[in-house]
N, C-alpha and C positions, 0 to 999 in steps of 0.2 A: 250349160256350157256357153261361154262367150262366143259370139258369132264368128269372130276371126279364128279363135282357137279351134272351134268345131270344124270350120271349113278346112283347116290345115291338118288337124290331128285327131279328129273324132271318128267314130263315137266311142271306141274302146282303146285303152292304153294298157300296155303290159309293163310291169315292173319286176325285174329279176333281183332277188335278194331283198325281199320286202318285209321280212318278219320283225325287224326292229331298226332303230337308228335311222340312218340316212334313207334307206329303202322305204321304211314306213313313212318318213317325211315326204318322200316323193309321191307315195300313194295318196297321202293327205292333200298335198299341193295340187295334184291332178284332179282329185275328187272335188276340191274347192273350185276348180275351173269347170266342173260339171261332167267330167269324164267317167265313164264306166271303166272298171278295172279288172284285169287279170293279174293276180299276185303269185309270184313264184318264190319258193324257198324250201329248205329241207324240214324245218321244224313246224309241224302241222299246228300244234297248239298255239304257238306265237302268231303264226300266220292267220289263223282263224280269229284270234283276238283283235288283230289289226283290222281285219275285214269287218267284224261286228261293229267296232267303233266307228269305222268310216261310213258304213251303211246308215247308222243312227245319226251321225253328224251331218251327212251331205245328201242323203236320199238318192244314192246312186247304186247301180248293180255292181257286185263284187264277186268274182270267182277266184277260188284258191286252187293252186296246183302244187301239191307237195312233191318236190323233185330235187335231187342233188344235181346241181349245175355242173358238176364234174363228170356226170354220166354221159356217155356217148349218145344215148338215145333221148336226151331231154328235149331236143327239138321236136322229135316225133311225138313225144307225150304232150308237148305244148300244142302241136297241131291238132291232135286228137281232142284235147280239152277245149279248143277254141274253134272247132269246125262251125262254119256259118257266121262267125263274127268278123266284122271289119276292123282290123287292128291298125290304127292310124299312127300310133307312137309306141316305140319300145325304149325302155330305160334299162340299161345293163349296169346295175349297181353292185351286183354280187362280187365279192372278192375274198380271197383267202390269203393269209399272211402269217408269219411268225417272226419273232424278234430274237435273233441270234446270228453269230457268224455263220456263213453258209456251211462250212465244213463241220460245224458243231452239231448239226442235225442230220438225220438220215436223208438220203437222196429222195426217198419217197415224199418227204415233206415238200421239197422244192418242186417235184413233179406234180404234186397236187396244186401248187400255185399256178403252174402252167395249165393244168386242166381247167381250173375255174377262171383264171384271169386272162388266159390267152385263147385257148380252144373254146371256152364258153362264149365270149363275145363273137367269135367267128361263126359258131353254130347259130347264135341268136340272130345275127344279121342275115345269115342265109335263110333262116326260118321266116323272117318278117319282111325283109326289104323287097323281095321280088314282087309281092302283091302291091306294095306301095308304088313301086316303079310302074306297074301296070295301070294303077289308078292315077299316076302322075301327081301324087300328094302323099305326105306323111313325114315322119321324123324318127331319128334315132339319137339317143343320148348315151354316150359312153362315159362312165365315171373313171377318171384317171386320178393322178395325184401329183403334188409338187415333187414327190420323191422320184417321179419319172423323168425329170429334166436333167438329172445328173446321177452319178453313183451315190448310193446311200448305204454305208456300212451298217451291218446288222439287219438290213432289209434288202439284201442283194437280189434275191429272186423276185420279191415283190416289186422293187423299184424297176427291175428290168421288164417285168410284165406290164407295168404302167407306162413305161417308155413305148412298148409295143402298142398299147392302146392309143397313145397320142398320135403316133405315126399312122396307125390304122384309121383313126378317125379323120385325120387331115386328108388322107388319101380318099376315103369314102366321101368326104365333103365335096371334093373336086369331081369325083365320079358321078355322084348322085344328084348334086344340085341342078345340073341341066335337065334332069329327069323329074324334077319336082319334089325331091325328097331332101329334107333338111337334116344335117348331121352336126352335132356339137360334141366336143370333148370337154368335160369339166374337170379342171385340174385343181382340186381342192387341197388346202392345207389341213391342219388339225381341225377336227369337228367334234363337238360335244356329243358323242354317242356312248352308249354303255361300254362298248369295247375299248374305245379310246380312254375313257375315264378309269377303266380297270387296269390300263397298262402304263399310265404315266403318273409320276409323282407331282408334276407341276405342269400346268397348261403352257403350251408353246405360244409365243407372241402371235397374235392374229387368229387365235382359235375362234371358230364361228359356231353358232347354233345351226343344226341341220336345216331348219326351216329357211334360214337365210341363204344357205347354199342352194337349196331347191329353187327359191325364187329367182336368184341370179341366173341359174342355169337355164330354167325354162324361159325366162325373159330373153336369153341370148339365142334361143333357137331361131334359125334363119339368118343369123349374122356371124356364124362360125368362121373358122373351124374350131377355135379353142377359146375357152373362157376361164379366167382365174378369179374365183369369187374372193372378195375382200381386198381392201386397199393395202393392208400390210402384206398380204400374199403377193399382190401385184408388184409391190416394191421388192420383195424378196426374190421374185423371179428375175426382175431386171438386175438386181444386185448380183445374184449368183450367176446369171447367164451372160451379163454384159460387162460388169466391172471386175469380176474375179477371174483368175485363170481357172481352167478345169480342175486342176489340183486343189486350188483354194476352195472351190465350190464343194468338192467332195469332203474336204476337211471340215467345212462348216456343217455339212450334214452329219459327219461323224460325231461332232460335239452335240448336235441336236438329238441323235438317236441314243446317246448315252442315258438320256432321261427316260427311256422306255424300258419297261420290264419284260 
């Protein structure tokens, strides 16, 4: 582990939603920096596959905790699985979404978005941050989305949950920075993950590889509260947020989400 990264965020890092895609890329990026890992996800076989690959590639310790991040007791299960470990960085990458007008799907689908994307980060922060505050060092990464900056038709519950994470992260950045804990919210656009490639017919402008999102996000720790990976995405945020009316920005998002299945 690099001396500076170790001083701030070592020796163990937790990644929630680590079984594939961006979460697996976060695990790899942190291991490349020498961190030992605790990986959380529902799908045990995928999670163990990620862990095996990272152990072989980076010679770090990896523990897997198979847990549904929508469950109310996941923080207690995390605490039990990591007893005695100094957890210096937590990455909440887990997310649930569906693509459809809100009223076309059962209410339970939207409530699962809330459980994973809203309650999950709150439980995660409460589980990890108090010990970081006591040590006066550590970090929290919350993955949000460009969809969280304005309404996003066909992604209503997901976009609203990501708006929550932006405001949560900004608030925590101000609250925890004086106590030695860094917080960053990463608002990514489209990312080449298995899930994204399965739901789109054509890549959106500015689509990034997961490794690039991870590198930009981790490099931004300590300079928060919000980072937008990718030049095209930075321009899109400026264009939608500063140059267009709110109605215009929602209209642009409506055209964008038409390409999602």
